[in-house]
C-alpha positions in Angstrom: -0.3 0.1 0.3 1.0 3.2 -1.0 0.0 6.2 0.9 1.0 9.7 0.0 0.6 13.3 1.8 0.6 16.3 -0.4 1.2 19.2 2.0 0.0 22.9 1.7 1.7 25.4 3.2 2.0 25.9 6.7 -0.5 28.8 7.7 -2.9 29.2 11.5 -0.4 27.3 13.3 -0.6 24.1 11.1 -0.2 22.2 7.6 -3.2 20.9 5.8 -3.0 18.1 3.5 -4.6 15.4 1.4 -4.1 12.3 1.5 -4.4 9.2 -1.3 -4.1 5.7 -0.8 -2.8 4.2 -3.8 -3.5 7.3 -6.1 -7.0 7.4 -4.6 -8.2 10.2 -2.3 -8.5 9.2 1.2 -9.0 12.1 3.2 -7.7 15.3 4.6 -5.1 15.6 7.2 -3.7 18.0 9.9 -0.4 18.4 11.0 1.9 20.7 13.2 3.6 23.5 11.6 6.7 22.9 8.9 10.1 23.8 10.4 13.8 24.1 9.2 14.7 23.2 13.3 12.6 20.9 14.9 10.5 22.3 18.7 9.6 19.6 20.3 6.0 18.7 20.5 5.5 21.7 17.5 6.9 20.6 14.2 5.6 18.2 11.1 7.7 15.5 10.8 10.4 15.8 7.9 9.7 15.4 3.9 10.1 11.5 3.0 8.8 7.6 2.9 8.6 6.0 5.7 7.3 2.2 6.9 4.3 2.3 8.2 3.7 -0.4 10.6 0.6 -1.2 13.5 1.5 -1.2 17.0 0.0 -0.7 20.4 0.2 2.8 21.4 0.7 3.4 25.2 -0.8 6.9 24.9 -3.6 6.1 23.3 -4.1 2.2 24.7 -4.8 0.7 21.5 -3.4 -0.7 17.7 -2.5 2.6 15.7 -0.6 3.2 12.8 3.1 3.8 13.7 5.6 5.9 11.0 8.9 4.1 11.4 12.1 5.9 12.1 11.1 9.3 11.6 14.5 11.5 12.3 14.6 13.1 15.6 11.0 11.9 16.6 9.8 8.8 18.0 6.0 7.0 17.9 4.5 8.9 15.1 1.0 8.2 14.4 -2.1 8.5 12.5 -4.8 9.1 14.9 -8.0 10.8 15.3 -8.1 15.0 16.2 -8.9 17.7 15.1 -6.3 20.8 15.6 -3.2 21.2 16.1 -3.9 20.9 20.0 -4.9 17.4 19.2 -1.3 16.6 17.6 2.3 16.3 18.9 3.8 15.5 15.7 1.2 13.5 14.6 -0.6 13.3 11.1 -4.4 13.5 12.4 -7.4 12.7 9.9 -10.6 14.0 8.8 -13.1 14.1 6.4 -13.6 18.1 6.0 -11.3 20.9 6.8 -10.8 24.5 6.8 -8.2 26.8 7.4 -6.8 25.8 11.5 -8.6 22.0 11.2 -10.0 18.9 10.3 -13.5 17.8 10.9 -15.2 14.2 11.1 -12.3 13.0 12.1 -13.7 9.6 13.6 -14.8 8.9 10.4 -11.9 9.2 8.6 -9.7 7.1 10.6 -11.9 4.3 10.7 -12.2 4.5 7.1 -8.4 4.6 6.8 -7.7 2.2 9.5 -9.3 -0.9 8.2 -7.8 0.1 4.5 -4.1 -0.5 6.4 -5.5 -3.1 8.6 -5.9 -5.1 5.3 -2.9 -4.9 3.9 -1.3 -5.4 7.6 -3.4 -8.9 7.4 -2.2 -9.8 3.7 1.7 -9.0 5.0 1.7 -6.2 2.2 4.2 -3.4 2.9 2.5 -0.2 3.8 4.7 3.1 3.2 3.7 6.5 3.3 5.4 9.6 1.3 4.9 12.9 2.8 6.3 15.7 0.6 
């Protein structure tokens, strides 16, 4: 599975983007601001391609998608949330968006997660590219 996030320029304290799965639109994304220098809990992950695995998150107390080997970051996940206050360097997903938030996040996450779990169960490689 190939996941791609195309980011808009950071504005209003966050970075909005679009996510596709194997080239098909899936949802909108929200991340922290893209910065040259990392500020803990306030910086989007570096552009690049990362392996995605499904693993247990002690913070959320459930299995979630995890981006592996993100330089300078640990525990980067894809999860539910609406604004930059809900992320600590992770990727939030939503069905709708405006300048500083995503909406219908639970619906977007449940749809995306089901597809990721299907690929994971088939032992298919899962990669995410952030531009």
